[in-house]
N, C-alpha and C positions, 0 to 999 in steps of 0.2 A: 649839392644838398636835393636828399628825395625826399620825396613826398609822398607816402602812401596813401593815397586818400581811397575811399571805394567808391567809386562811380558808377551809380545804376544804370545796369545792362552791359557794362563791357565787362571782358573775361582777364584773369588774369592767372597768369600760367604758373601750374604748381601748387596754387591756392585749393582747397576740397569744396565745391560747388553746392556740394549737397544738403538738403535742407534740414534742420535739427529735425524736425515732425520725422522723415522720412527713416531715421533709424528706429525710434519710440516703434514707428510703422509696424517695422522688419521687423523687432524683438517682439511684438506681440504675434504677429503671424507665427511665428518662430514657435514661441509658449503653445498657442492656439493647435498648433499641427502636432505637439510634443503631447499637449494633452488627450487628442482625439486618438490619438498612437496607443497610447495608456490606456486608455478608455475600449479603444476595439481589443488590444490584447485579455483585456480582464473579461471582457465579453465572451470572445471567443473559446478562452482559457476555462469560463462554466456552463459551456455548453455541453462537453464532457469529449472525448475522440472515441471512434468504432471501436476499440480498443479498449476502453475504461468502461464501455457499456458492457462488453462481450465479457469481461472479467466479473463487470457484478452478476452475470448471469451464471458464470462456473462459479463463482462463489457459494450465489443462491443453491444451486445445484448439488455443489460440495456439502454444505450443512444440511441438506435433505439428509445425502449419504450419510455425513456422520450421527445425524439423530435415528436414521434406520436401522444402523453396523450397533450403534452403544445400545439400542431394543432389543437387539438380537443378543449381546453379549451377555446382558442383565439377565434374560430368559434362561441362557447356559446357563448362567452360574447360580441360578438361583430356584432352579426345578428340576424336575425329575424328566428324564425324557430320554425318546431314544436317539441317537448318533447317526447306526446304521441296525435296521432291526432284523437284515439278512446274514448280516455276521456277528450279531448278539451283542455289538454295541452301545452302551447306555453313556448317559451322562447324569449327575449328580449335585447336588449342589455343593457350592466348595465347604461352606461350615460341613456338612457331614463327612464331605473327603477327609476335612483333616481330623475330626474326632477319630473316624477309622483307622487313619494312618499313624498318627501320633503315638500312639500305643508303643507301636514297633520299635520307634526310637528310643523312649526308654530303658530297654535292654542291649546294653552294646555288645556287639559282637566280638565272640570269643577271638583272642589275639593268634595272631599268627607267629610260627615259632622260627625263630630264624636257625635253617641249620648252617653249617663252617664248612 
């Protein structure tokens, strides 16, 4: 007959001698490390990489360039002025140019006769 008594201070081979509190402590430590890793990742992500900072500067410069280009286009499309004074090339407002050109579209060109 086998008596399986737990005797204090005597180790039994094949038995897990770990204290139940150690497992909980280990689990809590792993959770704390994971939490710290997540928080560090969020903090680093919020800092912005050098590329993102550089891209922000380039985006600002592009917006400025676009605004200047649109202002120049608007000026060229709505005002009279010289494109090249030496060659005698001017620009006129688009609406005026359309008024000047549209009457020529009102009369169709004579049809060419097809020769056999």
